[in-house]
Structures are given as C-alpha cells and as structure tokens.
N, C-alpha and C positions, 0 to 999 in steps of 0.2 A: 392460466398464465402467473407464470413470475414478473413481479412488480419492482424497481428501482426504483429508490428516491434519491436521488443522487447531484451532483455536480460535478460535470466532466471538467473543473479545471482539478480538481483533488485527487492527488494518488491516492485518499483512502478507497476513494469512490472509485477511482481508474483501475483498481485490486480485480473488484468486484465483475465491472466490465469485460476485463482482458478472460477472467476466470472462464466468462456464461461464453464469451466469443468461443474460449478455447472447446468448450464442452461443446461446442453447440447447438449451446438450451435458447430456447424460443426466450422470449422478453422485450418486458415494456419498460425502458425509462422513463421517469418524470426528474424535469430537471427542480431539479429546488437551487434558491438564491437565494446562501445562507446569508451571503453578506449585505444581505435588503431586509432580510427576520425571519426570511418564508420559514426555518427552524421554528422560532420563539413564538410559533401562532398558536392558539388554543387547538388547530385541527392536528398539525404535525406533531405538535405534546403531548394529544392523545396517543397516536401513535410511538413517538419513541420519546418519554417523559425528558432523558434527558436533553433533547433540544438540539439535533448532529445529523450527518449522513455522513457516510450511506447507510440507507434503511434497505431491508428486502421483506418486502411482503407477500411471505410465502402462500396466502391464502386468503381470502375475506379474512379481517381481521388480525390475522397472526402473522403477527411484525415479527423479524431478527436484527436487533441492532450491532452493530461492530465490525469492520471489515474483517478481520482472522475470524469469528465467531462466522460470517458469511461466506468463506471461503472452505473451512472446516466442513460448514453444512451443504452443498453446490458441490464438496467432491468428495461426499462419503463414497464409498463403491469404485470408486474413476483409480486408476493407476495414479494420479495426481498428491492421494489422500492414503500414505501406508497403511496396511489394513495389521501390518507385525507392530505389534506395540509398542516394544524397544524404537521402530525409526518411525513411527508416530509419537513418539517421545520426542525428540532426535528433534525432528520439522516443529513440534511445537515450541522448543525451548528458544527454537530461529525465529519465530512468530513474536514469542514474549521477547525476544532481545529488543526486531521490530519497534515492535511497540515504547520500550523503553529505556533501548538505549540508542536507538535510533532515527526514529519521527520524531520527536522530540527535537534534536539537532537542526535536522538534513531538511526537514517540512515547513521549521517555523524559518529557517533563515531562506526559503526563498519566499513563504510570505510576505517577511520584514521586506526583503530586495525586490519581488516582483509588484506588491500591492504595495506599500507606505514610499509613502513620499519622500525624497531627499531633506536630512536636517528631522527628521520623525525622531521625538526619541525612544522609539523601541531600538533603531538604529547601531545606542549604545551595546547591546544585545549580541550583538555579532561575532564578537571576538569570541566571547568564552561559546557561542550556538560552535562557530567556526572549533573551538579548539576539541569538545565533548564529541562535535559530530564525524573530527578525525581519525576522534580515541574510534569510532565504532569500526568506522572504514578499513581502519587496520584492523580489528578484529576480524572482519568479513578478509580479507588481502589473506590473511595469513592461515583461513579455514579452506581458502578458496587454490589457493599453492598446493594445497595435497588433494583433493576434493572436485569435484568439477562441478556439484551442488552443493545447494542446503537441506537439511534436513534427511537425508538418503544416497543413492546410486543415481539416480533418476530423475529427473525436471517435477516439482509436483508444487504445494501450495505457500512454501517457505519459502520459493523460489520469488515467484508470485508478490508475495508479502513485500521481499524486502526488494526486488524490482522496480516498484513502484517510486519511492523519494529516490533512492539511487540512483538510478536513471538519467531523472534529471537534477540533478543534485549544482552542475547548473549555473544553472537560477539561482541558488541560494550565493552564489559564489564557492564554490568546494570546487578547487582543481583535482580533480582524478587520475591525471599523470603519474603521479605516481604512485599509481595503481593498476598492475600492465595484469595481474590475475582476475581482477572487478571487471576492465575492459574488455576482455575475455568473456566471463561468462555471464557480462549483459548481452553481446554478440551472441552468446549460443542461447540464449533464450529468446530475442529478433528470431531465431533461428527454428520456433517451434512452431508446430503447424496450428494457425487458425489466429496466429500473434497478431493483435492491431496494434499503431502506435493510440498512444496519451494526445485528445485531439483537442484539448484546449492547453 
C-alpha cells in the first residue's frame, strides 16, 4: 500500500491527498509535524535528505519527494495527466509556474499570517508577498477567462497543484474578490468526483 508522509495543514501535502482520493487509491497517511522538527530526524532524512513533506513511499525503501512530482507519478495512465506530449507539457508548465511564481508567495503569506504572532519580524515580508502573489493570481485569471482548466481541456494535475494554495489564499490575507474567473474555477474543482476538503 502507498504511504504518504505529510502534514495536513500543508497545501503541498493536500495536493497528494486530493489526488489519491479522486483516484480512489488506497493509502496510509503518516502525519509528520514539521514545525516540531520531525522532518529533520536521522530517520526522516534517510528517506528524504531534503527534509520536507510530502513524501510518497511507493514501496518499501522507494521514496518520492516533491508534491508535483508525486502528482505526476500517481496520475500516470489516468485522464488527470495528459498522454499527448504537448498537452502534458502545458500541464507541467502550469505546475512549474505554481512552484516558482505562485506557491512561494501565497503559501508563505499563509504561513506568516496563520502561524506567526503579531509583531513577528517576518510580517514585514507581507507587502511584497501580496504584490507578487497578486501578479500570479492575475496570470491565472487571464487564463481562466478563456479556458475552463489549466493544462488541457479537462480537469487534471495542474488544477490540483494550483487549487491547493489558491483556495485558501484568504488565510494569507489575499482578497479573491477581484478574480471572478478564479472563483468559478474553484467551484468547478470542488464539484469534481471524489473531491475532499483540506482537513486543516
């Protein structure tokens, strides 16, 4: 059985949970408290030297880190990962966008706002995070004004990747009201078979 080492409060970990639920795959979830240093122990670092979750244990001794790599591995051979090379590349392009131009701003702002106390020095980062995050949301909004999904004509892994931190952007004090196309897309994702909400 597949084992996921993850933290339910993490959007990156939620991606993996959402995909597995939508695929109807059996899996075991091992909750890892990253904030308490559980990803820095010798035992965890032996599985993932980068010391991060999520981590997929596909078989005993066979570990795959990085949320979007896990999505592609699990979705292989399903409609959620395009078989056509061009459409697959489009999906991957959005997933790279998510990790480079989206997640570093929305996810970090969420962390600062939800888990760091008022007056913490990192709150000084929020104006820049909000500026760059708004730029990423604007890119998504423009795409969704003429396309129902990311990376293809149907729902797929790129949508899962981008949904994870977009749907909880308000936790980082992002206002989604100016993005009606994103709001409609979020509703379409929630309407997909097997959808589960983020549990933390």
